[in-house]
C-alpha positions as CSV (number, residue, x, y, z in Angstrom):
1,M,-1.6,-1.5,12.2
2,A,-4.1,-2.2,9.8
3,T,-6.8,0.4,8.6
4,A,-9.1,0.2,6.7
5,L,-10.5,3.5,4.7
6,A,-13.0,3.2,2.0
7,A,-13.2,6.6,0.2
8,S,-15.7,7.5,-3.6
9,G,-13.8,7.9,-6.6
10,S,-11.3,7.1,-8.6
11,A,-8.7,4.1,-8.2
12,G,-5.4,5.5,-7.8
13,F,-2.0,3.5,-7.1
14,A,-1.0,2.6,-3.5
15,K,1.0,5.7,-2.1
16,A,3.5,6.0,1.0
17,Q,4.1,8.6,4.1
18,D,6.9,9.3,5.9
19,A,6.2,10.3,9.5
20,G,9.9,9.9,11.1
21,N,10.8,6.5,11.1
22,E,7.5,4.4,9.3
23,I,6.8,4.4,6.2
24,T,2.7,3.7,5.7
25,V,2.2,1.3,3.1
26,E,-1.1,1.8,1.5
27,A,-3.0,-1.0,-0.7
28,P,-6.2,0.1,-2.4
29,R,-8.6,-2.3,-4.0
30,S,-11.7,-1.0,-6.2
31,V,-15.1,-2.7,-5.6
32,P,-18.7,-2.0,-6.6
33,I,-20.8,-0.5,-4.6
34,P,-24.6,-2.6,-4.4
35,V,-26.9,0.2,-5.3
36,E,-29.4,-0.1,-7.8
37,R,-28.5,1.8,-10.9
38,N,-29.8,2.1,-14.9
39,P,-28.0,-0.3,-16.9
40,Y,-26.5,1.9,-19.2
41,T,-24.4,3.9,-16.4
42,G,-22.6,0.9,-15.1
43,A,-22.0,0.1,-12.0
44,A,-21.1,3.2,-8.8
45,I,-17.5,1.9,-8.2
46,A,-15.8,2.8,-4.5
47,T,-11.9,3.1,-3.3
48,T,-11.4,0.9,0.0
49,T,-7.5,1.5,0.9
50,V,-5.6,-0.5,4.0
51,R,-2.5,1.4,5.3
52,M,-0.2,-0.7,7.1
53,S,3.6,0.9,8.2
54,V,6.8,-0.1,7.9
55,L,8.5,0.6,11.4
56,Y,12.1,1.3,10.5
57,G,13.7,3.1,13.2
58,D,15.7,-0.1,14.3
59,L,17.6,-0.4,11.5
60,D,21.2,1.5,10.0
61,L,20.2,2.0,6.4
62,T,23.7,3.6,6.1
63,T,24.6,-0.5,5.7
64,Q,23.3,-2.7,2.3
65,R,21.9,-5.2,5.0
66,D,19.5,-2.9,6.4
67,S,19.0,-0.9,3.2
68,D,17.6,-4.6,2.0
69,R,16.1,-5.1,4.8
70,L,13.7,-2.6,4.5
71,M,12.7,-3.1,0.5
72,L,11.9,-6.5,1.9
73,R,9.9,-5.4,5.2
74,I,7.9,-2.7,2.6
75,R,7.2,-5.2,0.5
76,N,6.2,-7.7,2.9
77,V,4.1,-5.3,4.5
78,A,2.6,-4.5,1.2
79,R,1.7,-8.2,0.8
80,D,0.6,-8.4,3.9
81,A,-2.2,-5.0,3.2
82,C,-3.0,-6.9,0.0
83,K,-3.9,-10.2,1.7
84,Q,-6.1,-8.6,4.4
85,L,-7.7,-6.6,0.8
86,D,-9.0,-10.0,-0.2
87,R,-10.0,-11.1,3.4
88,L,-12.5,-8.2,2.8
89,Y,-13.1,-8.4,-0.4
90,P,-13.1,-12.0,-1.1
91,L,-14.8,-11.5,-5.1
92,N,-12.3,-9.0,-6.1
93,P,-9.1,-10.4,-6.5
94,D,-6.5,-8.5,-7.7
95,E,-3.5,-9.9,-8.6
96,S,-1.0,-7.5,-9.3
97,C,-2.0,-6.4,-6.0
98,V,1.3,-6.4,-3.8
99,D,3.3,-5.4,-7.2
100,K,0.9,-2.4,-7.9
101,T,2.1,-1.4,-3.6
102,V,5.1,-2.4,-3.5
103,E,5.9,-0.4,-6.6
104,T,5.0,2.8,-5.7
105,S,5.7,2.6,-2.2
106,A,9.9,1.3,-2.7
107,P,10.4,4.9,-3.8
108,L,9.8,6.2,-0.3
109,G,11.8,3.7,1.1
110,Q,14.5,4.3,-1.5
111,A,14.5,8.0,-0.7
112,V,14.7,7.5,3.2
113,I,18.2,5.2,2.5
114,A,19.7,8.4,0.7
115,A,19.1,10.4,3.1
116,A,20.9,8.1,5.7
117,R,23.4,8.4,3.7
118,G,23.5,12.1,3.2
119,H,22.8,11.8,-1.0
């Protein structure tokens, strides 16, 4: 399930949050707001975020195979979230979206794996 949320403010990198057997991957995109501005102040910017869940309740994270599957799921969901942003804002592509989203989401996946292994 994908959810698009818009919020004004500075553009941060994607975040991941743990909720039970689910990791939420967030892919933000800064987009210009079409408003009239003084040419000396610059354009207003908003950050839109697509959030998608990565479910892992079916995985045995004590095994390397399923741990690798979780990390692959995180990458695939990051890719899907960034594709959704590309569809929403085709004029504002971000070639590094997937890498940034994985970079900020992978540590939570690794923490969930470590917790499952008792570390």
